[in-house]
C-alpha positions as CSV (number, residue, x, y, z in Angstrom):
1,M,8.6,174.1,95.0
2,K,5.9,175.8,97.0
3,L,2.3,175.3,96.1
4,K,1.7,178.9,95.2
5,Q,4.9,178.9,93.0
6,L,3.6,175.9,91.2
7,L,0.2,177.4,90.5
8,C,1.9,180.6,89.2
9,L,4.1,178.5,86.9
10,I,1.0,176.6,85.5
11,A,-0.9,179.8,84.9
12,F,2.1,181.4,83.2
13,T,2.9,178.5,80.9
14,S,-0.6,177.5,79.9
15,P,-1.1,180.2,77.2
16,F,2.2,179.1,75.5
17,I,1.4,175.4,75.7
18,S,-2.2,175.3,74.5
19,P,-1.8,176.8,71.0
20,M,0.9,174.1,70.2
21,T,-1.3,171.2,71.2
22,A,-3.8,169.2,69.2
23,N,-7.2,167.8,70.2
24,A,-9.1,164.9,68.7
25,D,-10.3,165.1,65.1
26,F,-13.8,164.1,66.2
27,L,-16.3,164.4,69.0
28,S,-16.1,161.5,71.5
29,I,-17.9,160.8,74.8
30,S,-17.0,157.8,77.0
31,A,-18.5,156.8,80.4
32,G,-17.8,153.8,82.6
33,G,-16.6,152.4,85.8
34,G,-15.2,149.4,87.5
35,V,-13.7,147.8,90.6
36,W,-10.3,148.3,92.2
37,N,-8.9,145.6,94.4
38,E,-6.5,147.7,96.6
39,S,-4.3,147.0,99.5
40,P,-3.6,149.8,102.1
41,S,-0.3,150.5,103.9
42,G,1.3,153.3,105.8
43,N,0.6,155.5,108.8
44,F,-0.7,158.9,109.9
45,Q,-0.8,161.1,113.0
46,K,-1.8,164.5,114.2
47,T,1.1,166.9,114.7
48,V,0.4,166.9,118.5
49,D,0.8,163.1,118.7
50,P,4.1,161.5,119.8
51,V,3.9,158.5,117.4
52,N,2.0,157.6,114.3
53,V,-0.9,155.2,113.8
54,D,-0.2,152.2,111.5
55,V,-3.3,151.4,109.4
56,E,-2.5,147.6,109.3
57,N,-1.2,147.0,112.8
58,N,-3.3,149.5,114.8
59,L,-6.4,149.9,112.7
60,F,-6.5,146.4,111.1
61,W,-7.2,147.6,107.6
62,E,-7.2,144.9,105.0
63,E,-7.4,144.5,101.2
64,E,-10.7,145.8,99.9
65,T,-12.6,146.0,96.6
66,Q,-13.5,149.7,95.8
67,G,-15.5,151.3,93.1
68,Y,-14.6,154.0,90.6
69,F,-16.4,155.7,87.7
70,F,-15.5,158.2,85.0
71,I,-16.8,160.2,82.0
72,T,-14.5,161.7,79.3
73,F,-15.4,164.4,76.7
74,E,-13.0,164.9,73.8
75,H,-13.6,167.3,71.0
76,F,-12.0,169.0,67.9
77,V,-11.7,172.6,69.2
78,P,-7.9,173.2,69.4
79,L,-7.7,175.9,72.1
80,L,-10.1,174.2,74.5
81,P,-9.0,171.3,76.7
82,N,-10.6,167.9,76.7
83,I,-12.3,167.0,80.0
84,R,-12.4,163.9,82.2
85,L,-14.2,163.5,85.5
86,M,-13.3,160.6,87.7
87,H,-14.6,159.6,91.1
88,T,-13.0,157.0,93.5
89,Q,-14.3,155.9,96.9
90,L,-12.0,154.3,99.4
91,D,-13.7,152.8,102.5
92,H,-11.8,151.0,105.2
93,S,-12.7,149.8,108.6
94,G,-11.3,147.5,111.3
95,S,-11.6,146.4,114.9
96,G,-9.4,144.6,117.4
97,N,-7.2,144.8,120.4
98,S,-5.0,147.9,119.9
99,S,-3.3,150.7,121.7
100,F,-2.3,154.1,120.3
101,T,-2.8,157.9,120.6
102,F,-4.5,160.0,118.0
103,D,-5.4,163.7,118.1
104,G,-4.3,163.8,121.8
105,Q,-6.7,161.0,122.8
106,S,-5.6,157.6,123.9
107,F,-7.3,154.5,122.5
108,F,-6.8,151.0,123.9
109,G,-8.6,147.7,124.2
110,D,-11.2,146.9,121.6
111,V,-10.9,149.7,119.1
112,R,-13.2,150.2,116.2
113,N,-12.7,152.5,113.3
114,E,-14.2,153.6,110.0
115,F,-12.5,155.7,107.4
116,S,-13.8,157.1,104.0
117,I,-11.5,158.7,101.5
118,E,-13.2,160.2,98.5
119,T,-11.4,161.7,95.5
120,L,-13.1,163.6,92.7
121,D,-10.9,164.6,89.8
122,L,-11.5,167.2,87.1
123,I,-8.8,166.6,84.5
124,A,-8.4,169.2,81.7
125,Y,-5.9,168.0,79.1
126,Y,-4.6,168.5,75.6
127,E,-3.7,165.7,73.1
128,V,-0.1,166.6,72.1
129,L,0.2,163.4,70.1
130,D,-2.7,161.3,68.8
131,N,-1.4,158.6,66.5
132,I,0.1,155.2,67.1
133,V,1.8,156.9,70.0
134,S,-0.3,159.3,72.1
135,L,0.6,161.9,74.6
136,D,-1.8,163.9,76.8
137,L,-0.7,166.8,79.0
138,G,-2.8,168.8,81.4
139,L,-3.9,169.7,84.9
140,N,-5.9,167.6,87.4
141,I,-7.9,169.5,90.0
142,R,-8.6,167.0,92.7
143,N,-11.0,167.4,95.6
144,L,-9.9,165.1,98.4
145,K,-12.4,164.5,101.3
146,A,-11.7,162.2,104.3
147,D,-14.1,161.3,107.1
148,Y,-13.2,159.1,110.0
149,N,-14.5,157.7,113.3
150,I,-12.4,156.0,115.9
151,N,-14.2,154.5,118.9
152,N,-13.4,152.4,122.0
153,G,-16.2,153.7,124.2
154,S,-15.3,157.4,123.6
155,A,-15.1,158.4,120.0
156,T,-13.2,161.0,117.9
157,T,-14.7,162.0,114.5
158,D,-13.7,164.5,111.9
159,S,-14.1,165.5,108.3
160,V,-11.3,167.1,106.1
161,S,-11.7,168.4,102.6
162,E,-8.9,169.8,100.5
163,T,-8.6,170.8,96.8
164,V,-5.2,169.9,95.2
165,P,-4.0,171.0,91.7
166,M,-1.9,168.3,90.1
167,L,0.1,168.0,86.9
168,Y,-1.3,165.4,84.6
169,A,0.4,163.3,81.8
170,A,-0.6,160.2,79.9
171,V,1.4,158.3,77.3
172,G,0.0,155.4,75.2
173,A,0.6,153.1,72.2
174,S,-2.0,151.6,69.9
175,P,-0.7,148.5,68.0
176,W,-4.1,148.6,66.3
177,P,-6.9,151.2,66.5
178,E,-9.1,149.3,69.0
179,L,-6.4,148.6,71.5
180,L,-4.6,151.1,73.8
181,I,-1.7,150.3,76.2
182,S,-1.1,153.3,78.4
183,G,0.3,154.8,81.6
184,E,-0.9,158.0,83.3
185,L,0.3,160.0,86.2
186,S,-1.1,162.9,88.3
187,Y,1.5,164.4,90.6
188,I,2.2,167.3,92.9
189,A,4.9,168.0,95.5
190,F,5.0,171.0,97.8
191,S,6.5,171.9,101.2
192,G,7.5,168.4,102.0
193,S,4.2,166.9,100.9
194,S,3.2,165.1,97.8
195,V,0.3,163.3,96.1
196,S,0.7,160.9,93.2
197,D,-1.7,158.7,91.3
198,F,-0.2,156.2,88.8
199,T,-2.1,153.9,86.5
200,A,-0.9,151.4,83.9
201,K,-3.6,149.7,81.8
202,I,-4.8,148.0,78.7
203,A,-8.1,149.2,77.1
204,Y,-9.9,147.6,74.2
205,T,-13.0,149.1,72.5
206,T,-15.2,146.7,70.5
207,N,-17.2,147.6,67.3
208,F,-20.4,147.8,69.5
209,L,-19.5,150.9,71.5
210,L,-18.6,148.7,74.5
211,G,-15.0,148.7,75.9
212,F,-13.1,147.0,78.6
213,E,-10.0,148.0,80.6
214,A,-7.8,146.4,83.2
215,G,-4.5,147.3,84.9
216,Y,-2.7,148.4,88.0
217,R,-3.1,151.6,90.1
218,K,-1.1,153.1,92.9
219,L,-2.4,156.1,94.9
220,S,0.0,157.7,97.4
221,F,-0.3,160.5,99.9
222,E,2.5,162.0,101.8
223,F,1.5,165.0,104.1
224,D,3.8,167.1,106.2
225,D,1.6,169.2,108.5
226,V,-1.4,169.4,106.2
227,S,-4.5,170.3,108.2
228,D,-2.4,169.5,111.3
229,T,-1.8,166.0,110.0
230,N,1.3,164.0,109.0
231,A,0.7,161.0,106.8
232,K,2.3,158.5,104.5
233,L,-0.4,156.3,102.9
234,D,-0.3,154.0,99.9
235,F,-3.2,152.2,98.2
236,D,-2.3,149.9,95.3
237,G,-3.6,146.9,93.4
238,V,-5.3,145.7,90.1
239,F,-8.5,147.0,88.6
240,A,-10.9,146.1,85.9
241,G,-13.8,148.0,84.3
242,A,-16.0,148.6,81.3
243,Y,-17.2,151.6,79.4
244,L,-19.4,152.9,76.6
245,K,-17.7,155.1,74.0
246,F,-19.8,157.2,71.5
């Protein structure tokens, strides 16, 4: 499905979906953050390059601990979606003896690199179910920004920013009110490219407004000639965080 076709489908179906959904019976605000111990894998290349660049073998990326934070606003107005903002920063760097071509430029010898991938999610969702079993459906508008520097005496640098609409779904179960076991997915596929973000976690909220969460997250990018770039990148690992819920 083309990206424009998907956007038209979302716009067409939203008026029919929203009146059938239910929001929370109360006003709730939660804010928090944590650390994500993720491992990178995969490769990327400019469309003009003959072969791809492997992030482990050519750029020497390794497992890193990254930060994330979020704020969620849930309310009792049926026709208006709940809102969640989430920010994730992925910073990777490496150096070593390598040889590859990127963006038409040859790199060899002692090659150093720095990459920063930043995602900012605006998730608008409705609570379709909100009992022992919960189900949220909505849309995730993700701003994706990537900055990089590759240097072995002569350097290449660039900054890319794209806004990607993604379908969002979350399903959970609460064996008792303070505990939530859930999985959530943001996903889009278009013109041979796809972006997916999957999380499975356990969250526990104490009687003192303080909560804790832990789980597993996998973020995947597959680009086919997006901003003149082909890529297949995965970042996955366990995370843990804390939050305040009012």
